[in-house]
N, C-alpha and C positions, 0 to 999 in steps of 0.2 A: 504493499500500500504505500510505503514510504518512497519507495523508488518510482510509483506511478506519478505522485504528487509532485516530486521533483523533477521529473521527466516532463510533465505538463507546464511547469513553471520555466523550464528551460526553454520550452518550444514558444511560450507566449513570449519570453524575450527576444528570441530569435525573429519571431514573427513581426515584432515591433520595430526590430532594427530593418527589416526587410520594407516594411511599409513607409517607414521614414525616408528609405534610399529611393523609393520608387514613385510615392505620392505626395503630391504637395498641391495646394491651390495657389495659384498667383495670378494676378492682372499685370500683363506685360506690357501692351501699348494699345494704340488706337490707328485705325485706318481710316482713309477718306478725308473729308474737308471738315473743319471745325464747325460746330453748329451756333449759330447765332453770332459771328464774330462781331467784335465792337470797334476794335482800333487796329492799327498798323504801325511798325517800326521797322527800321532799316540801320545796320550797322556795316558801313561801306569798308571799314579798314579790315574787319574780321568775315566780311562777304556772309553775315547772318541776317536773317529776319525775323520778326516776331509777330505772332497773331494772338491777341486777347479775344477773351468772349464775355458776353453778358451773365455766362454763370460763375465767373472768376477763374477761367483756366488762362494759363501762361504758358505759350508754344512757342520755341525757338527753333528754327530749322536752319540748316546748313546743305551742303553737299547732299546728294541722295545717300540715305542711311544714318545721317547725323541729326537728332532732334532731341530736345529737352523739353520735358514738360513738368509743369508743377500746378499748384492749385492755391488760390487765396483761401486762408481759413474763413474768411466772413462771408464767402460765396456770393459776393455783390458783383455788379458789372464793374469791369474795367474799362474806363471811358479814355484814358491816355496812357502812352508807352512811349518811353524815349531811352536809347541805348547810350552809354558812355562809350564814345568810340573806342574801340582798340584795347578794352580793359574786360570784355565779357560780363558785364554789368549791366543792370536794367532797373529804371525808375518807371514804376507806374503809379497811376493815381485812379481809385476806386469811386464809385458814385456816392459812398460815403464819406468823401473827402478824406481819405486815408491813402498816405504816402507810402509805398513800399520800396524796398532795395532787394534786388535779387543778383545773385553771383552763379556763374556756370563754374560748377567745382567737378571735375573728371565728367562722369557721366550723368549728374545731377543737376537741377537747377534748384538752389537752395534760396530760401527766404532768409535774408541776413537781419534786416530792420526794419521797424515798421513805426510812422508817426500818425497816430490817429487823435490826438488832443489838439490839434490846430483848429481853431474857431474860425477863421475866415474861409469861404468858399473860395477853392482854387480855379480859376480858369485856365491859365496856361503854364508851360513849362518849358524851359531852355536850358540845356547845358550847354557850359562855356567851353572854348577851345581848349583851356588848359585841363579840362577834364576833372577838376577839382570842385567846382562849384556848380550850382544851378540856380537859375533866376527863376521864383515862382510868382505868377501874377495872380492877383486876387480880383473878387467881385467888386470890392471898394476902390481899386485903381491903385492899390498900394504893389510895391514889387518887393520881395523878400528875398535874401540870399540863404541858400541852404548848402553847408559844407558836406560834400560827397564823402569826405574821409572818415568822418564821424557821424554823418547822416543825422545832423542837428543844424538848427537854424542859428545863425551868426547874429550878432546885434547890427548888422547893416540892414536897415529898412529904408527904402525908398518911398517916402511918402508922396500921395497923388499931387498935394499942394506943390511940391518941390518940382515936381515933372511938368505940371501945367502952368506954373507960374508966368510963363509968357503967352498963355494962350487968353482969349478973349473971355469975358465974364460969363458969356453964353453957356461956352464948353465948360468952364470951371466948375458949374454947378454940378451938372451931371454929365460927364464925358461917357460914362459906361465902365463897364470891367475891362480889364486887360485881356484883349482878344487873341494876341499872340504877341510874343517876345522871339527876336532873332538875332544873334551875335554877328557882327561884323569884324571884329577882332575882338581880341583880350578884354580892352578898355572900354569898346564903344557897342552899343545895342540899339537895336530898334525896337521901339514899344508902342504897339498900335492898340488903340482902344476902341470900342464898339463903335462909337458913333462918328469915328473916322478921324480922328486925331493921331498923328504920327510924330512919335519925339525921338530924336537922335539923343541919346544920354551918354554920358562919360562915368561909369561906373568908379573909376578910381579917384575922379575928383568931384563926383557927386553934383554933377552939374549938368545942365541941358545946352547941347550945342545948336541944335536946330529944332524948329518946330514945323510941321507941315499939317495943313489944315484941308480936310476933304469932306463936302458936304454930304457924302454917302455913306452908308454904314460898312464897315470893315469886315471881311472874312478871313483873310489870309494875307501874309507877307513873305516874299521870297529875296534873298540876297543874291544879285547878280556879282558883284564885286564890292571892293571896298569903296568904290566911288558912285555906284550905283545900287537901287534896290527898286523892286515893283511891288504894289499893292493891289489886290484884287477886291472887288467889292459885290455887295449883296445885289445890286441891279443888274448884273452880267457885265459891266464894264471892269478896265483896269487902267493904272496909272504906273509911269516910270519916275522915280525921282532921284535927285542927284544928294549926295551928301555934303557938298559943297554950298549949293544953292537951295533956297527954301521953296521953291516952286519947282514944279514938275516939268520934266523935259519933254515927256509925252503923255498924253492922255485920251483914252478910248472911252466915251460914253457906254457904248454897248457893241460888242463884237458882233453879234448877229440882229442888231435893231433894225429899224428904230423902234418896232413895237416892244413893249416890257417883256423883260427875260428873266430867267431864273438864276439864282447867284452861281456865281464863280466860286467854287469852294476851295480849290488850289490850284496854283499856276506855277509852270517852270518857264523860264527864259534863257536861252543862251545863244551863242553867234550872233552877239550885237543886237539882240532882241529880234532876229529874223526867224528863230524857232520859237514858236509858243506851245507848250502841252498844258491844257488846262480839262477841268472837269466842271460840268453844268455849263451855264451859260446860254441854253437852248431857248428860244422864243417862247413863253408860255401858253399863248393861243394854239398855234399847231404842233408843238412838241413837248407840252409840258409833261408829258406822262413817260417820257423816254429819258433812260439813263445814260448818259454818252461820255466820252472822251474826245477832245478834239486835239488835233496836232496840224499847227500851222506852219509852214515852212515857206516864208517869202509871202509876198501878195497873192499869189495866184494858187499853189499848190496847198490844198487842204483835205484833211482826213477825218473823219468822224466816225468812231466806232461805237456801236450801240451793244448794249448789256441787256439781258434779260431779267436783272436782278440791279438793285441800287447800288452805285459806286461809292464804298465807304472813304478809300484813300488809294493814293498811288504814289510810286517812287520811279525816278529814271535812274537806274544802275549805269556809270560809267558813261551817260550820254549815247548809249548804244540800245539800250532794254528798257521797255516800260513793264512793271509790274504792278498789276492792278487788284487790288482785293475790293470784291464784290460781296454782297450779302450772302450769295449761295455759291461761288467760287473764286478763284484766283487764276487771272489771266495772264499771260507774258507775250509783250507784242515787240519785234525786232523793228527799229527804226530805220535799218537798212532798206528792207523790202515790205514793211508793214503787214508783216504775216504772223501768226500764231506761233510760239514755240512749245513745242510738246511738254507736257507736264511730266516730270519723273516721280512724283508724290502729290498729294494733295487733291486727286482727281476727285471729282463732285459725284459720289456713287449716286446720288439722288437726282441726277440730272433728268431722269423721269422716275416716278415713283416706285419704291422698289417692290416687288410683290411675291417674288420667290429667291432663295439664296441656297446653293448647293457648294459642297466641297468635293472635288476630285482629286483624290492622292495618286502617288506613281505615275505620272505622266512622263513618257520618255521626252528627252530633249528634241528629237527630231520631229516629234508631233507638235510640239511648242512651237517650233520654227516653221512648220507648215500653216498652223493655225494663225500666226502672228499676221497682223494687217500690215501692209507695205505702204508706210506713207509716203504720198504725193508731194513731189515739190510744188506743185501747183497751188496746194491747199496749206501747206506747212512749210514754215521757215527750217532753214539748216543751222541757223544759229545755235550755239552750245546754251544749256542752262546758265544763267548769268551768277546764281549763288552757289559758292564753293567753299564755303567756311567750315571748319573744323576737320576731324582727321577719323579714319576708321582703323580698327586694329589691323596689323600687319597680315594677319591670317585671313581677314575677310577681303582685304584688297587683293591678295596673293590668290585666293579662290576664284575672285572674278576676273582676274587676267587669265587663269587657267581656264575657267569655262568660256571666254570669248576665244582663245585657241582651240578649245574643243569645238566650238561652234564653227570656225572658219575651218577645221580640217575635217568637220563631218564625223567626228569620233562621238561615240555614245557617251553623254556626260551624266551626270546625277540627275536622278527623277525629280521633276517639279511637282509643285502642289499647287493646284487652281482653285480660284474662286469663281463661281458662276451667278451673275444675277439676272434674274428677269424683269423687266419691267413693264409698267402701265401701256406705253405706247408700243408694245409688241417686241422691243429691242432687246438683246442678249449681249451683256458684257462679259468678257472672260478677263481675268485679271491673274497675275503670277504673284502668289501668296509665299513663294518659298522661303524669302528672307523679310527683313525688315521692312524694305519696301514694297508696296503693291502696285505694281505698275500694269497698265491697260495694256492687254494684248490683242484685242479684237473687238469689234462691235458689230453683232449680226442684226440687221433690221429685217424681222419677217413679216411687217406689214407691206414690203414691197412686193410680195408674190402674190397679192391678192388685188382684186379689180376695186375694191371699195376705198384703197386707199387715198388719201387726199394728197396731190401731187404737192412735195415738198418747194417752197419757196427758196429761191436762190439765197444762200448765205452769204453771199460774196457782197453783192450791191442790192440795194434796196433805193431804186431813184424816185424822187418826188418828182411833182410836175414841175415845181421850179428846181433848176439845175444847179442853184447855189448851194444847196445841201446834198451830199451823197451819204447815206448811212452804210457802214459795212459790219455787219452782225458777227459779233465774235462771242466765244465761250460754249461751254457743251451744257449748260443748264436750260431746259426748255419741259417746263412741267406739264404741257398741254397735249392732249391726245386726240387723235381724228376721230377715233372709234373706240367705245369701250371694249368691242369683241376682240380688239387686238391683244389685250393684255394677257402677259404670260402667266399661267396658273402653277405649271408644275415643269420641272426640268429632269433630265436624266444624260449622264455621259460616260461613255465608254473610255477608260484610260489608256487603253491597248492601241485604239485606232483612232482615238479622237471623234468618234462619231457623236452627234449631240441629237436630242430628241427634245422637241418644244412642244408644250401642250398649252393651249390657249382657252379662252373664256367661252369661245362658240364652237367647242368641240373639234378644233383643228388641232391634229396630230402632225407635226413636221418632222422627219426624219432626215437630218443633213449630214453629208459626208465631204472630207476633203477631196474626194476624186469625184470628177464630174461624171453625171450620167445622163444619156440621151433620153429624153421624152418620159420622164418620171410619171409614174402613174397613180391616179387617186383612185384608193380602195376605202368602200364605204363600210362602216362598222355599225349596225344598227342593233341596239342593246335589247330593244322591247319587242323585236321581231314583228309578227303579223297580228298583235293584240289590237283589235279593232276598238275596244274601251278605252284604250290609253288616247289621251289628248293632250297634245304640247301646247302650253300656251307662252313660250318664251320667244327669244329672238330667232332668227334664221342665221343658217350657216353663212361661212364667207364663200366667196366666188374665186377659183383658183387662177391665178394669171401665168400661164407657162413661161410667157417671156419675162416675168419679173426678176429684177435681180438683186440679190441680198447685199451688194456692195461689200463683200468681205471673200474670204478665200474658201467659204464654205458654199456648197452646192446641195440643192434638194435632191435627195434620193428616193424619197418617197413621201407621200402624203396621206393620212388616214383622216376620214372625216367620221367622227362618232354622231350617231343619231341615237336620240335627240342631240341636239346640239348644245349640250350643258358644259359647264365648266370643267376641266379635267381635275381629278383629285388624286391620281397616283399614276404614276408612269414607271416601266421598267423596260430594259433592252439587254439581250444577250446575242451579240455577234457570234459566238461560239457556236449557238444552235441557231442563228439566223431568225431570230423571233423578237417583236415588241409588243408589250402589253399596255393597255391603257384601261383606266377606271373613272368612271364619273359616279354621280348619285344614284343611276340607275344600274349599274351594273359593271362588268368587266367583259374583256375580250383579248384575245391574241391575233396577231397577223403575221404569216410569215412573209420575211422581206424577200426572199429567193423567189418565191413563186407570186409573191403579191396577192395572196388570196387571205381570207378570214379561216384561221382555224379553229377556232372556240369562242363563243360567247356565252354570257351567264346574264340574265335578270335578276337582280337582287329585290326588285319591288315586291310588295306584297300586294294582296287582291284589293286591300282599301285604299293602295296608293294608287292605282290605275285609273281612278275618276278624272283625272286632270291634273296636270303639272306644269308650273310655270319656270320662271327663271330668276334669281336674284345673285348675281354673284356666282352662279353655279350651284346653288343650293335649292331645295325645292321648298315650295310655299305649303304654309299650313292651311289646311282646309277645314276649318271650323267657323260657325255662325257667330257674329256678334254676340248675339243673347247668351251662346253656351259659352263663348271666351269670356263674358263679362261675369256670368254665374260662376265659373271656375276661380275667377280672380278673387271674388268675394270670400268663397271657401277657403282658398289657400290664405287670406288675410287673417280671417277669423282663427284658423288654425295656428298660424304662427303667433298671434296675440297669446292665445291660450299658451302655447308652450313656452313663451318668452316668461310669462307669468309664473309658471311652475318652476322654469329655471332660476330664476330670481329668487324664489322663496327659499329653495331647498340648495342654494350655491355652495352652503359649507359641506354639504354631504356628497358633493358630486366625487366620483372615484374614476380613477383613470382605465374604464372600461373599453373594450372594442364598438366603435362607431357603427351604428346601423346604416347599412346603405340600402337606400331605396332601390326596390326593384325596378328595371327599366322596360320592364314587358309591357307595363300598362302606359308609357310614357310614349304615347305615338305622337311625335313631333316632327314627323314626315323627313328624319335624318337617318333613322335606322338602317336605310338601304346604301348608304355611302360607302364606298370602297375607300379604304384607308391606306392599305400597303400591299405593292405585287412585288413578288421575290422570284427570280429563278435561281435552283439551287440544286446539286448533286446529294441525294440522301439516300439511306436504307430505310426505305418506306415499304417495300414489300416483302423483303427478308432480310436475313444477317450475310447472303452470300455475296450480293453485288449491289453497288449503288445503282439508283436510277434518276434520270433527269426530271426533275418535279418543278413543280409551279404552285405558288402558295399564295392566295387573295384572302384578304380579311378585310371584315366591313365592321359598321359602327355598332351593329347590334351583338357583338362578340361572337361571330362566326368566322371560321377559318376553313377554306376549301383547297384540297389538296389535289392535284393534277398530276398525271404522268405524261411524258412526251417520248413520242418513236417517230422513226423517219423508215420509211419502207418503199419497196417497190423501185423501179428503176428511174423514176421522175424525183425521186427522194422526198416524197409528199409527207407532210409533217401532220400527225393526228396526236390529239390530247383527250385524254379519259380521267373522269372523276374517280379519283382513288379513295380518298377519306374525307370526311367531316369534321371537325371540332366545334362544338357549342360550349362557351364558357356558361357557367351558371349564374354569375353576376351581370352578365350581357354588358359589359362594358365595350367602349369601342377599341379596337385591336390597332395598337400603333405600328408593330412591327414584328416581323418573325426572323429568327436567327437560328441556323443550323450550324450546328459546333460538334467537335470531336471531343474526346476525353479531356484534352488540356484547355478547351475552350476556343480554340482556333477556330475562326469564321471558314465555313467551308463553301461560300457562295460562290460558284463558278470555278473555284480554284481548291480542289482538294488536297489535304494535306500530304507532303512528299512520303514522310514516314506514315505507313498505313496504321493505324492502330487498332485495337480490337474493336471489331465491328459494332457489338453489342453496348460499345460505351459511348456511341454517338447520341446526341442530345439535340432536343428543338426547343428554342426558348421563346415564348408567347408572350408578348408585351402589351398588356392593355393599360387604360387610363388609372386603374384602380389596383393592379396587382401585375406580378411578374412570376411566370410558371415556367418550370422546367420539365419536358415529358422525354422520355426514354423513346428510342427509335428501334425497331419499327412498332411496337407495341403500344406506344402513346401512353405508357403509364405515367403518372404524374410522380415526380421525383421531389422537387425543392418548389418553394411557394414563398413569396413576400408578399405583404398587404400592406398598402401605403395608405390607399384612403381609410381602410377601417381603424389602422393605428395611429396614424398620424392627419389624418385630414386632408392630404394634398394629393396631386394627381400628376400623373407623368403626361408630359409634353413633348419631349424629343429625345430620342435614344440612339446608341451608337456602340458598336462593339470596338475595341479600342486594344491596343497591346502595349504595354509597359515593360520596359526593358532598360537594363543596363549592360555593363561588360560581362556581368557575371550571371545574370539570370534575366528571364523574361515570363511576365505573365498576362493572360487575357482578361479582360473585364469588360462590364458593361456600363457605359457613362450615358447619366440620364439628367434631364432638366424638368423639375416640377413646375406646377402653375404657382407655387411660393417663391420661385427665383432661386430654389436651391439646386447647386450640381451636386448629384451622388454618383459613386462610384461603387458597383456590385462585382463580386469576384464569379467567374464562369468556371464550371456550370453549378457550384453549390449556392451562389446568391448569397454570400456574406457581405455585408455593408463594409466599406473599407474607410470612406470617408464621407463628408457631407460637409459642404461650404455655401455660403450665400452668394450668390454669382450676379443676378438682377434684383431690380426692385418688385416688391409684391404686385405693385399696381402697374409697372411697366409690361402692359400685355403686348405690344408690339415687339419688344426685345426677347421676351420669352418665345413667342411663336416664331421668331426668326431665327433661333439658335441652330446651330449646326455645329456637330462635332467631329473629329478627326480621326482616324484610326490609329493616331499616335498620342491623343488625350489632349490635344488642344482644342479649343472652340472659339467660335465666332458668334456675336450677337449686335443686333443693331442698338446701339445705345441711345441714336437718335436717328431723325430721317436721313443723315449724310455721314454719319459716323458708324464704322464698324469696329467695335471693341475685340481686342483678342484676349482671352483668357487660357489657362492651362491647370489641368489637374494632375499632371505627370511633373515629377522631380526633375528628370533629365532631358525632357523636351519642352523647353519655353523660350518663343524667339522674343527677344526684347533689343531694343537699341542698345548699340555698344559704341557709338560714337563718342568722341571726346573733343575737348577744346583745348589746344596746346598754345599757352602764353608763354612769355620770357617772365623769368622771376620778378623783375620791377615793374612789369606791366601794370599791376594795380596795387594800392595800399595793403600791407599786411593787416588784417584786424582779427579781433577774436569774434567767432559767431556765436549767436545764442543757441545754436544746435548742439547736443551734445555729442562727442564722438562715439564712433561704433565701438571703440576698444574698452570704454568704460564698463561695460556690460561682463567682459571677461574678467577686469579688474574686480569687479565685484564679487563674482563668483569666486576666484583666487582668494579673497580676501576673506569671505565666508567660512572656506574651508580651515584658512589659518586659525580663525577664531574658533570654531568647532573642534578642532584639535586641541587647542590651549584651553578650553572649557573642560575637555574631558579629562585633564590631569588636574592634581590636587594643587592647592597653593604653595605647598612645600616642594613638589617638583617643578611648578613653574618658575620658585625663586631660586631653585638649585640649579647648578650649572654643571654641564659635562665637562671632560677635559678638555675636548676642542674649544668650547667656548670659554674656559679659564683661559688657556693658551692665547685666542683672540683677546681677551680681556687684558692680560699681562702685556702683549704686544701693543695693544691701545695706549695702556698707562705708560708704556716706555716710550711711545711715541708722544705723548703729552709732555713727560718729563724733558724731553729735548725742545719742545716747542711751549714754553710755559703759557704763552697769551696767544690769543685770536681774536682779533678786532672783526666786527661787523658792522661797517658804518657807525651809527650813533650809538648802538649797544655794544657792551662787550660782552662776551662769554667766556666767564673764569673757568680755569681748568682745577683739578683736585689739589695740585701742588700749590697754586695760588692760595687757595683756601687755608691749608695748613699754615702758612706764612701769617696771613694778616685774616685773621677770622672775622674780626670786628669790621674791618671794611667791606670785607665780602658781604657781611650781614646786612650792614646797611644797604648795600647796594641791591641785595635781593630783597629788601623791604621796600625799596622804592620803584622796583621794576613794574613795568606795565607790559599789558597786551594789548596788541592792534589786533582787533576782531574784523570788523567790517566797517567799509566807510559807508557813510548815509548819503544816498543818491539825491534825495528830494531838494537839497540845497538849503535846508531850514537852519543847518548849523550841526555840530559834532559833540557826542557827549562820551565822557571817558569813565573807565572803571580802574580802580588799582588793586593790585594784588596783594595779599596779606602775606604774611612770613612762609616761605617755602624753603623746605630741605632738600636742597638739591641733590644731596647725595642718595636720598631715597628717589628722587624723581628721574633726576638727570642721568640718562645712559644713551652711549652711541648704540643706535639699533641698526642692526642687520638684517638682510631681506629674512621675513618669517619670522621675526623674533619680536617681542612686546613686552609691555610692563604693566603692571597693574596700580592705579591711583583709587584708593579706596575701592567701590564696587565696580568701576568703569574701567574696562580694558581696552587698550589703545593698541592697534596693531599699526605699524607703518612700513611701506615696502617702498622699492623705489619709485613707482609711479602714482601711489595712492595712499591715502590716510583714512582709517577705518574705525568708527567710534561703533563697538559692539552693541551698545545699548539702543543705537539709532540705526544700526546696519546700514550705513550710508558710506559711499564712496566717492571722492573727489579727485579729479586730475591733478596730479601734483605740479603741473606746469601752470596752473591757471590759479594765481594768488587770490582772486576775488572770491572763486568758489571755495578755497580754504578757508576765507574768511568767514564765509557763510555757514562752513560746518562747524568751526570753532565757536560761532556765535550760538550755537544750539545750548552750549555749556552755561552763557550768562545773557540776559536779555539786553543790559548795557551794552555799547557799541561806542568804539572809538576810531579816529580818522586816520585812514594809511594802512600801508602792512610794510611799515619802515623796517620792523625786525625781521620780516620774513623775506630774506633778499633771494635765496635761491632755493625754493621748496622741492626741486627736482634733484638736489643734490644731497649727499649723506647730512652734510653740516644744516643744511637748510631744514631737512626733515628733523633734525634735534632740535633746532630752533622752534619747529611748530610744536613738537611734543613737548618741549620744557614750558612753552605758554600756555598749552593746554592743560599741562599738570598745575602750574601756578593759579590758573583759574579755577581748578577744580579745588585747591586748597583753600581759596578765597571763600569760595562757596560753603566749605566746611566750616571755617571759622564763623561765619555769619549766623547760623543755626546747628548747634552741636546735638540736638535731641532729635534731629528729623532725619531721615535717610538720605542716601547721597542723591538720589534720582530727585526728591524731592528738593534739595538744597540747590541744585542746578536750576530748577524752574523757578525757584522762589529766591534765588541770591540777591536780584536787584529789584525784585518787586517790593511794592508798599505794605508793611506790616506795622503791628504796634509797638515791637520791640526796639529797646534803645538801640541795640546795635544796627539795626537798618538805617535809623536815623542819622545815627554817626557816619555810618557809611554814605548815605545821600549826601550829607554835608560834606565829607572828603572828597566825594566827586565833583560837587559843584566848585570847591576852591582847588583841588590839586593839591599833591602831597607837599610841595613847596610854598603852598599858600598864595600863589600869586597868579593862579589861573592857567599856568602852563604846565607842561610834562617835565619832569627830571632831566629829560635830554634837550631841553629848550624848544622843541616844537610845540606848535599850538594844536 
């Protein structure tokens, strides 16, 4: 019995170690375009740009693969962002008037400092050319100076009265807030006010050099050079000003006048004002609803780029490329040929609303090369991506180079992972999701093969009647759909051949291949057959156009039209057997791709469902009268109230029992016939001797139909016959079927190479409420997991995955529930391994869009435009690895408020030391081993040779000095003070003096791992940490401020500075820390002798009625020498 218990314990420890090595939940990164961007910033020196969002997200991007992401703690909107050029630092302004300083450290974007107590509303921010200060403009018209090294406001405040002293009285009263500040050089800046006042101000002399008056409201200022700058206004005009003259050298009332125009939000001017780039300024009446960016080169050449979403901000990089941030996408335009530059990342996934997402693993590189669209030089620019900041790890760069070589040589490279998204407009986009960058490979527009398509307007030039304006549409975002029947409902992809199956809303199933086929045939799959009583009340099917062009490397191989033309709910393809299967709310069927004929179909509708069926997004319509529906609603309402009252009354008596799941037989909601999953797989379904080709179809009513496939005859005709049926008692929708072997390996189309014992094959049937494992071929139930009955959650997404490392591999089932939890179950015994919160409970779209990979990673839509990436595997997690390399003196070194990661390890080491010393008796702790005695004697000999050791103002006396002059050392010890913590609120400093301390008992040179005891508090000092066992706290020994805080736990009174703690990271510094802590303890003990040591520490400086505390307070006020100063002369 004892051997059994110890054996089980050893297995549990070993299993826990395996789980830790293979399984771990982590959020790695996000793909796509950030949701709801609010501001934009560019660092030209480091070639980085930043996008901030209304949710408080801060994202910094460099070259492809380099990205840094962080979040504001307040989760408010970020309204402004400004880089400190060349330093990897960023200043942001939130909508709550909070200033934040960020720094890029290695692979992380860290929040360093925050100013949240600035009372005046901030309007504008400008970083000075010397990168040490920032000018802050407020709503009241004042300008404050922020020191970027300390991130604190200086005493320099430029008042509005000083700036506007030479302005007329009309503008002095209310010039408005500081709309913008732009630096001409280190000493001079242009300050612009809302009402149009522009002031050239000298910060060094605090004087106004020039004042410029414009009668129109200001929107932005751009510095051309030290002699000129340009201002743009809210009436659609701009003006060029000279820093020498007080009047404008060039003034344009309205660029697109004379009628009222929209404001010019931002403007760039160079080449002696021949080239102008600005956003806005369109005539309100004709083009007020358009978001535009205009490029004027000379008086004749004009380009107007139109965006489908509002332009937020833009930058011109090296006068060659315009990078535009819109609300729904980012666009780069080359100034050489005025064409778009392909995006390497930040592609707008939601260019049309996403309706389906799948993952395709193990795609060969040659297939990826074939399906990748070849970009035409007529539509795209050949200019490179202008942002190249940051650095990738050497390994990644090396792999990229090798991959390019493999592509050029045509050799077989590592297999890729693809993400395929179906959209509302009928398009399918394929992305490469192998690494950090999710790059667009191909876009297939299935609506182009139907006659009902609306011919797409030319995206190049949209010319108006007036030839004065020509709009060029740019960007990918296009949320409009010509016909709702084009929407993609389901996708299927064959990784070995690249064949793609697209299922639409009108029952269309397109089989697309990379090889062109002449005269593809349309196959009609009628699921209801010749049932005369069936009436379809939905939309019509689409008309196929053989001459349609998909505008991609894919070609139509076969078209299957399902009747009735309802939306597809399930798809499956196996090119190994030459079959494609489709399922709707009416049934399912299979089509032979070789002979292009229907092999089998089955209608899943019940007799009551045949009265008449409509279509609404592919679902069946309820057929209940209004009176019956209203009656049932009131019954459910009364029933719910009575149940809630009983529950509230007996709330304390509730026990954790299994939930009663209502039967689904009586719930005829018209959706029971819907097909949920279709699977082709080899399985031992007939006997143990040989495997058979099987087809599994599951429905919403908890039914699973198993068919066998055979090909016979000279014509290789395919036949399918019903083999078995499985009906679950709880009638929950069956989400998936998985055929696995004895090790949990998934056998769909690819049986394991090592043939295991046949009778150990299993089939895993997953419904919304339960997961069951049956043996094959007997279909005997073996294992079961009840989720709804035990936890109240339902399954939504499932995937069989492999978790492996260099030593072992395991096969598991990864699931997502309606509570947003990711779960991992072992196969085939269904033991739960981990459970982690992945999505929000109310994020229905994110939960329903979740897709897991066969390697333990997952993707889900965090928003309409973002695809978040997570992982439940400890060995497979794709995360950004790019770093920012800076010179050592690129930015000032400062102490961050964030704790270092190594303090956790130091804390664990210190706890172990305390535990060991507590386990020993006081006598043993006081006793010394021979090695320790030798160490002590060597230390004393060294001290005899060096009788004194000075440390700045205080002197640390040795044992030899105390023997020579005991009285003098006694006086010094009596006057000794301890510096604990500096008061940061600026109200003043308080002091506390220590009483008599017996240094022979307290002072000791502490080596690593050794400690000593003062009263009941044991202090352990190591090279890097100071630990107090009573409080169990660890302080990094290199941070004097934090050491002061720890020592401050011994007494509430504090004193200024840490002058006595010169170098706490050295042995002598540690000794000084210990000495001061010990003297503090002695002082506390003398103030109250009858209390315990812990109470003495907490009450030594508190107010009490004893005379000792009164005398102590008086001594603290006066100081030991009676003149209000410390004995060493410091204040």
